[in-house]
PDB file as gemmi writes it, atoms N, CA and C in Angstrom:
CRYST1    1.000    1.000    1.000  90.00  90.00  90.00 P 1                      
ATOM      1  N   MET A   1      -3.493  24.032 -11.699  1.00  0.00           N  
ATOM      2  CA  MET A   1      -3.292  22.980 -12.673  1.00  0.00           C  
ATOM      3  C   MET A   1      -3.350  23.586 -14.064  1.00  0.00           C  
ATOM      4  N   THR A   2      -2.439  23.165 -14.877  1.00  0.00           N  
ATOM      5  CA  THR A   2      -2.438  23.598 -16.272  1.00  0.00           C  
ATOM      6  C   THR A   2      -2.328  22.367 -17.169  1.00  0.00           C  
ATOM      7  N   PRO A   3      -2.768  22.460 -18.407  1.00  0.00           N  
ATOM      8  CA  PRO A   3      -2.675  21.329 -19.322  1.00  0.00           C  
ATOM      9  C   PRO A   3      -1.229  20.883 -19.578  1.00  0.00           C  
ATOM     10  N   ARG A   4      -0.263  21.766 -19.324  1.00  0.00           N  
ATOM     11  CA  ARG A   4       1.140  21.429 -19.572  1.00  0.00           C  
ATOM     12  C   ARG A   4       1.840  20.847 -18.350  1.00  0.00           C  
ATOM     13  N   ALA A   5       1.148  20.692 -17.256  1.00  0.00           N  
ATOM     14  CA  ALA A   5       1.755  20.145 -16.036  1.00  0.00           C  
ATOM     15  C   ALA A   5       2.175  18.692 -16.253  1.00  0.00           C  
ATOM     16  N   VAL A   6       3.250  18.294 -15.597  1.00  0.00           N  
ATOM     17  CA  VAL A   6       3.708  16.911 -15.627  1.00  0.00           C  
ATOM     18  C   VAL A   6       4.159  16.560 -14.207  1.00  0.00           C  
ATOM     19  N   LEU A   7       3.511  15.563 -13.604  1.00  0.00           N  
ATOM     20  CA  LEU A   7       3.861  15.118 -12.259  1.00  0.00           C  
ATOM     21  C   LEU A   7       4.353  13.681 -12.328  1.00  0.00           C  
ATOM     22  N   GLY A   8       5.450  13.399 -11.674  1.00  0.00           N  
ATOM     23  CA  GLY A   8       5.991  12.045 -11.627  1.00  0.00           C  
ATOM     24  C   GLY A   8       5.924  11.512 -10.202  1.00  0.00           C  
ATOM     25  N   PHE A   9       5.553  10.263 -10.058  1.00  0.00           N  
ATOM     26  CA  PHE A   9       5.417   9.639  -8.741  1.00  0.00           C  
ATOM     27  C   PHE A   9       6.203   8.337  -8.707  1.00  0.00           C  
ATOM     28  N   HIS A  10       6.883   8.084  -7.590  1.00  0.00           N  
ATOM     29  CA  HIS A  10       7.570   6.805  -7.373  1.00  0.00           C  
ATOM     30  C   HIS A  10       7.730   6.592  -5.875  1.00  0.00           C  
ATOM     31  N   ALA A  11       8.041   5.385  -5.497  1.00  0.00           N  
ATOM     32  CA  ALA A  11       8.223   5.047  -4.090  1.00  0.00           C  
ATOM     33  C   ALA A  11       9.480   5.709  -3.541  1.00  0.00           C  
ATOM     34  N   ALA A  12       9.498   5.903  -2.234  1.00  0.00           N  
ATOM     35  CA  ALA A  12      10.705   6.393  -1.567  1.00  0.00           C  
ATOM     36  C   ALA A  12      11.801   5.341  -1.726  1.00  0.00           C  
ATOM     37  N   GLN A  13      13.003   5.796  -2.073  1.00  0.00           N  
ATOM     38  CA  GLN A  13      14.114   4.876  -2.323  1.00  0.00           C  
ATOM     39  C   GLN A  13      15.417   5.486  -1.828  1.00  0.00           C  
ATOM     40  N   PRO A  14      15.660   5.462  -0.536  1.00  0.00           N  
ATOM     41  CA  PRO A  14      16.911   6.034  -0.042  1.00  0.00           C  
ATOM     42  C   PRO A  14      18.122   5.222  -0.514  1.00  0.00           C  
ATOM     43  N   LEU A  15      19.261   5.871  -0.543  1.00  0.00           N  
ATOM     44  CA  LEU A  15      20.502   5.196  -0.897  1.00  0.00           C  
ATOM     45  C   LEU A  15      21.171   4.665   0.364  1.00  0.00           C  
ATOM     46  N   GLY A  16      21.704   3.454   0.291  1.00  0.00           N  
ATOM     47  CA  GLY A  16      22.474   2.917   1.403  1.00  0.00           C  
ATOM     48  C   GLY A  16      23.729   3.750   1.601  1.00  0.00           C  
ATOM     49  N   VAL A  17      24.097   4.022   2.844  1.00  0.00           N  
ATOM     50  CA  VAL A  17      25.241   4.875   3.135  1.00  0.00           C  
ATOM     51  C   VAL A  17      26.533   4.269   2.592  1.00  0.00           C  
ATOM     52  N   ARG A  18      26.738   3.012   2.838  1.00  0.00           N  
ATOM     53  CA  ARG A  18      27.986   2.360   2.396  1.00  0.00           C  
ATOM     54  C   ARG A  18      27.880   1.790   0.980  1.00  0.00           C  
ATOM     55  N   THR A  19      26.753   1.184   0.673  1.00  0.00           N  
ATOM     56  CA  THR A  19      26.625   0.487  -0.614  1.00  0.00           C  
ATOM     57  C   THR A  19      26.238   1.410  -1.755  1.00  0.00           C  
ATOM     58  N   ARG A  20      25.625   2.567  -1.423  1.00  0.00           N  
ATOM     59  CA  ARG A  20      25.112   3.500  -2.432  1.00  0.00           C  
ATOM     60  C   ARG A  20      24.050   2.858  -3.321  1.00  0.00           C  
ATOM     61  N   LYS A  21      23.496   1.744  -2.874  1.00  0.00           N  
ATOM     62  CA  LYS A  21      22.407   1.094  -3.607  1.00  0.00           C  
ATOM     63  C   LYS A  21      21.085   1.596  -3.056  1.00  0.00           C  
ATOM     64  N   ARG A  22      20.099   1.629  -3.915  1.00  0.00           N  
ATOM     65  CA  ARG A  22      18.754   2.024  -3.487  1.00  0.00           C  
ATOM     66  C   ARG A  22      18.080   0.843  -2.814  1.00  0.00           C  
ATOM     67  N   TYR A  23      17.276   1.120  -1.813  1.00  0.00           N  
ATOM     68  CA  TYR A  23      16.524   0.067  -1.156  1.00  0.00           C  
ATOM     69  C   TYR A  23      15.110   0.573  -0.887  1.00  0.00           C  
ATOM     70  N   PRO A  24      14.138  -0.328  -0.828  1.00  0.00           N  
ATOM     71  CA  PRO A  24      12.752   0.102  -0.609  1.00  0.00           C  
ATOM     72  C   PRO A  24      12.559   0.665   0.794  1.00  0.00           C  
ATOM     73  N   ALA A  25      11.725   1.663   0.881  1.00  0.00           N  
ATOM     74  CA  ALA A  25      11.401   2.286   2.166  1.00  0.00           C  
ATOM     75  C   ALA A  25       9.880   2.317   2.287  1.00  0.00           C  
ATOM     76  N   THR A  26       9.320   1.172   2.641  1.00  0.00           N  
ATOM     77  CA  THR A  26       7.866   1.010   2.648  1.00  0.00           C  
ATOM     78  C   THR A  26       7.168   2.013   3.563  1.00  0.00           C  
ATOM     79  N   ALA A  27       7.664   2.189   4.779  1.00  0.00           N  
ATOM     80  CA  ALA A  27       7.017   3.114   5.718  1.00  0.00           C  
ATOM     81  C   ALA A  27       7.081   4.549   5.186  1.00  0.00           C  
ATOM     82  N   ALA A  28       8.218   4.932   4.663  1.00  0.00           N  
ATOM     83  CA  ALA A  28       8.360   6.287   4.118  1.00  0.00           C  
ATOM     84  C   ALA A  28       7.448   6.484   2.906  1.00  0.00           C  
ATOM     85  N   THR A  29       7.311   5.454   2.094  1.00  0.00           N  
ATOM     86  CA  THR A  29       6.424   5.530   0.936  1.00  0.00           C  
ATOM     87  C   THR A  29       4.982   5.733   1.382  1.00  0.00           C  
ATOM     88  N   ARG A  30       4.557   5.031   2.420  1.00  0.00           N  
ATOM     89  CA  ARG A  30       3.186   5.199   2.926  1.00  0.00           C  
ATOM     90  C   ARG A  30       2.960   6.621   3.452  1.00  0.00           C  
ATOM     91  N   VAL A  31       3.936   7.165   4.147  1.00  0.00           N  
ATOM     92  CA  VAL A  31       3.814   8.536   4.659  1.00  0.00           C  
ATOM     93  C   VAL A  31       3.723   9.514   3.492  1.00  0.00           C  
ATOM     94  N   LEU A  32       4.589   9.333   2.511  1.00  0.00           N  
ATOM     95  CA  LEU A  32       4.583  10.191   1.330  1.00  0.00           C  
ATOM     96  C   LEU A  32       3.245  10.125   0.608  1.00  0.00           C  
ATOM     97  N   GLU A  33       2.768   8.912   0.378  1.00  0.00           N  
ATOM     98  CA  GLU A  33       1.504   8.730  -0.338  1.00  0.00           C  
ATOM     99  C   GLU A  33       0.334   9.368   0.409  1.00  0.00           C  
ATOM    100  N   ALA A  34       0.374   9.348   1.721  1.00  0.00           N  
ATOM    101  CA  ALA A  34      -0.713   9.917   2.527  1.00  0.00           C  
ATOM    102  C   ALA A  34      -0.830  11.428   2.355  1.00  0.00           C  
ATOM    103  N   THR A  35       0.219  12.077   1.855  1.00  0.00           N  
ATOM    104  CA  THR A  35       0.170  13.529   1.666  1.00  0.00           C  
ATOM    105  C   THR A  35      -0.565  13.930   0.394  1.00  0.00           C  
ATOM    106  N   TYR A  36      -0.779  12.980  -0.517  1.00  0.00           N  
ATOM    107  CA  TYR A  36      -1.442  13.300  -1.778  1.00  0.00           C  
ATOM    108  C   TYR A  36      -2.947  13.389  -1.588  1.00  0.00           C  
ATOM    109  N   PRO A  37      -3.617  14.232  -2.370  1.00  0.00           N  
ATOM    110  CA  PRO A  37      -5.085  14.309  -2.303  1.00  0.00           C  
ATOM    111  C   PRO A  37      -5.699  12.952  -2.673  1.00  0.00           C  
ATOM    112  N   PRO A  38      -6.887  12.642  -2.138  1.00  0.00           N  
ATOM    113  CA  PRO A  38      -7.517  11.340  -2.387  1.00  0.00           C  
ATOM    114  C   PRO A  38      -7.634  10.963  -3.864  1.00  0.00           C  
ATOM    115  N   ARG A  39      -7.976  11.884  -4.718  1.00  0.00           N  
ATOM    116  CA  ARG A  39      -8.134  11.551  -6.137  1.00  0.00           C  
ATOM    117  C   ARG A  39      -6.789  11.204  -6.781  1.00  0.00           C  
ATOM    118  N   VAL A  40      -5.739  11.867  -6.345  1.00  0.00           N  
ATOM    119  CA  VAL A  40      -4.408  11.549  -6.874  1.00  0.00           C  
ATOM    120  C   VAL A  40      -3.970  10.183  -6.345  1.00  0.00           C  
ATOM    121  N   ARG A  41      -4.235   9.903  -5.067  1.00  0.00           N  
ATOM    122  CA  ARG A  41      -3.917   8.575  -4.500  1.00  0.00           C  
ATOM    123  C   ARG A  41      -4.654   7.487  -5.274  1.00  0.00           C  
ATOM    124  N   ALA A  42      -5.927   7.718  -5.593  1.00  0.00           N  
ATOM    125  CA  ALA A  42      -6.707   6.729  -6.345  1.00  0.00           C  
ATOM    126  C   ALA A  42      -6.098   6.532  -7.733  1.00  0.00           C  
ATOM    127  N   TRP A  43      -5.674   7.615  -8.376  1.00  0.00           N  
ATOM    128  CA  TRP A  43      -5.045   7.508  -9.694  1.00  0.00           C  
ATOM    129  C   TRP A  43      -3.764   6.682  -9.600  1.00  0.00           C  
ATOM    130  N   ILE A  44      -2.979   6.937  -8.572  1.00  0.00           N  
ATOM    131  CA  ILE A  44      -1.736   6.187  -8.371  1.00  0.00           C  
ATOM    132  C   ILE A  44      -2.044   4.702  -8.222  1.00  0.00           C  
ATOM    133  N   GLU A  45      -3.031   4.364  -7.415  1.00  0.00           N  
ATOM    134  CA  GLU A  45      -3.396   2.951  -7.221  1.00  0.00           C  
ATOM    135  C   GLU A  45      -3.875   2.313  -8.522  1.00  0.00           C  
ATOM    136  N   GLN A  46      -4.638   3.056  -9.319  1.00  0.00           N  
ATOM    137  CA  GLN A  46      -5.115   2.542 -10.605  1.00  0.00           C  
ATOM    138  C   GLN A  46      -3.966   2.286 -11.582  1.00  0.00           C  
ATOM    139  N   HIS A  47      -2.832   2.911 -11.317  1.00  0.00           N  
ATOM    140  CA  HIS A  47      -1.666   2.764 -12.192  1.00  0.00           C  
ATOM    141  C   HIS A  47      -0.565   1.927 -11.545  1.00  0.00           C  
ATOM    142  N   GLY A  48      -0.953   1.066 -10.610  1.00  0.00           N  
ATOM    143  CA  GLY A  48       0.001   0.114 -10.038  1.00  0.00           C  
ATOM    144  C   GLY A  48       0.620   0.503  -8.712  1.00  0.00           C  
ATOM    145  N   GLY A  49       0.255   1.655  -8.172  1.00  0.00           N  
ATOM    146  CA  GLY A  49       0.805   2.073  -6.885  1.00  0.00           C  
ATOM    147  C   GLY A  49       2.212   2.627  -7.032  1.00  0.00           C  
ATOM    148  N   LEU A  50       2.768   3.052  -5.902  1.00  0.00           N  
ATOM    149  CA  LEU A  50       4.108   3.615  -5.907  1.00  0.00           C  
ATOM    150  C   LEU A  50       5.135   2.490  -5.882  1.00  0.00           C  
ATOM    151  N   THR A  51       5.959   2.443  -6.893  1.00  0.00           N  
ATOM    152  CA  THR A  51       7.032   1.460  -7.007  1.00  0.00           C  
ATOM    153  C   THR A  51       8.308   2.217  -7.396  1.00  0.00           C  
ATOM    154  N   SER A  52       9.356   1.499  -7.684  1.00  0.00           N  
ATOM    155  CA  SER A  52      10.595   2.151  -8.109  1.00  0.00           C  
ATOM    156  C   SER A  52      10.451   2.775  -9.504  1.00  0.00           C  
ATOM    157  N   LYS A  53       9.458   2.323 -10.241  1.00  0.00           N  
ATOM    158  CA  LYS A  53       9.207   2.866 -11.579  1.00  0.00           C  
ATOM    159  C   LYS A  53       8.382   4.152 -11.467  1.00  0.00           C  
ATOM    160  N   VAL A  54       8.795   5.182 -12.181  1.00  0.00           N  
ATOM    161  CA  VAL A  54       8.074   6.461 -12.174  1.00  0.00           C  
ATOM    162  C   VAL A  54       6.820   6.342 -13.027  1.00  0.00           C  
ATOM    163  N   ILE A  55       5.699   6.808 -12.476  1.00  0.00           N  
ATOM    164  CA  ILE A  55       4.470   6.916 -13.266  1.00  0.00           C  
ATOM    165  C   ILE A  55       4.173   8.406 -13.442  1.00  0.00           C  
ATOM    166  N   ILE A  56       3.695   8.760 -14.611  1.00  0.00           N  
ATOM    167  CA  ILE A  56       3.519  10.169 -14.983  1.00  0.00           C  
ATOM    168  C   ILE A  56       2.041  10.519 -15.063  1.00  0.00           C  
ATOM    169  N   LEU A  57       1.682  11.586 -14.391  1.00  0.00           N  
ATOM    170  CA  LEU A  57       0.325  12.149 -14.458  1.00  0.00           C  
ATOM    171  C   LEU A  57       0.448  13.492 -15.161  1.00  0.00           C  
ATOM    172  N   ARG A  58      -0.127  13.573 -16.333  1.00  0.00           N  
ATOM    173  CA  ARG A  58      -0.027  14.802 -17.138  1.00  0.00           C  
ATOM    174  C   ARG A  58      -1.210  15.727 -16.862  1.00  0.00           C  
ATOM    175  N   GLY A  59      -1.011  16.979 -17.179  1.00  0.00           N  
ATOM    176  CA  GLY A  59      -1.956  18.039 -16.852  1.00  0.00           C  
ATOM    177  C   GLY A  59      -3.396  17.786 -17.222  1.00  0.00           C  
ATOM    178  N   ARG A  60      -3.647  17.392 -18.451  1.00  0.00           N  
ATOM    179  CA  ARG A  60      -5.040  17.201 -18.873  1.00  0.00           C  
ATOM    180  C   ARG A  60      -5.714  16.092 -18.068  1.00  0.00           C  
ATOM    181  N   GLU A  61      -4.971  15.021 -17.785  1.00  0.00           N  
ATOM    182  CA  GLU A  61      -5.545  13.935 -16.986  1.00  0.00           C  
ATOM    183  C   GLU A  61      -5.743  14.379 -15.538  1.00  0.00           C  
ATOM    184  N   LEU A  62      -4.800  15.157 -15.011  1.00  0.00           N  
ATOM    185  CA  LEU A  62      -4.938  15.697 -13.660  1.00  0.00           C  
ATOM    186  C   LEU A  62      -6.179  16.590 -13.574  1.00  0.00           C  
ATOM    187  N   ILE A  63      -6.331  17.461 -14.547  1.00  0.00           N  
ATOM    188  CA  ILE A  63      -7.493  18.360 -14.575  1.00  0.00           C  
ATOM    189  C   ILE A  63      -8.785  17.561 -14.614  1.00  0.00           C  
ATOM    190  N   SER A  64      -8.783  16.449 -15.341  1.00  0.00           N  
ATOM    191  CA  SER A  64      -9.996  15.642 -15.452  1.00  0.00           C  
ATOM    192  C   SER A  64     -10.388  14.986 -14.126  1.00  0.00           C  
ATOM    193  N   LEU A  65      -9.452  14.888 -13.191  1.00  0.00           N  
ATOM    194  CA  LEU A  65      -9.763  14.299 -11.881  1.00  0.00           C  
ATOM    195  C   LEU A  65     -10.596  15.241 -11.012  1.00  0.00           C  
ATOM    196  N   TYR A  66     -10.607  16.507 -11.371  1.00  0.00           N  
ATOM    197  CA  TYR A  66     -11.263  17.530 -10.554  1.00  0.00           C  
ATOM    198  C   TYR A  66     -12.294  18.283 -11.374  1.00  0.00           C  
ATOM    199  N   ALA A  67     -13.451  18.503 -10.779  1.00  0.00           N  
ATOM    200  CA  ALA A  67     -14.503  19.288 -11.455  1.00  0.00           C  
ATOM    201  C   ALA A  67     -14.041  20.739 -11.529  1.00  0.00           C  
ATOM    202  N   PRO A  68     -14.295  21.392 -12.655  1.00  0.00           N  
ATOM    203  CA  PRO A  68     -13.907  22.804 -12.753  1.00  0.00           C  
ATOM    204  C   PRO A  68     -14.693  23.654 -11.742  1.00  0.00           C  
ATOM    205  N   TYR A  69     -14.019  24.664 -11.244  1.00  0.00           N  
ATOM    206  CA  TYR A  69     -14.687  25.575 -10.306  1.00  0.00           C  
ATOM    207  C   TYR A  69     -15.650  26.465 -11.068  1.00  0.00           C  
ATOM    208  N   ALA A  70     -16.796  26.727 -10.453  1.00  0.00           N  
ATOM    209  CA  ALA A  70     -17.806  27.569 -11.093  1.00  0.00           C  
ATOM    210  C   ALA A  70     -17.525  29.026 -10.866  1.00  0.00           C  
TER     211      ALA A  70                                                      
END                                                                             
């Protein structure tokens, strides 16, 4: 982690094959979210959860989620 890191999170949104429109993929979003560390998942929930809107976690805030190693 560095102070300059920028992470963006959003729900899974596959494109329809024929319509080329995005549609929600709730099951895929849950699988994706389960791969994140618990503190990052908690941060995501505090910021409204995974939706079609991107939420940004910047380096300094990410670093603050974790105690520095001794």
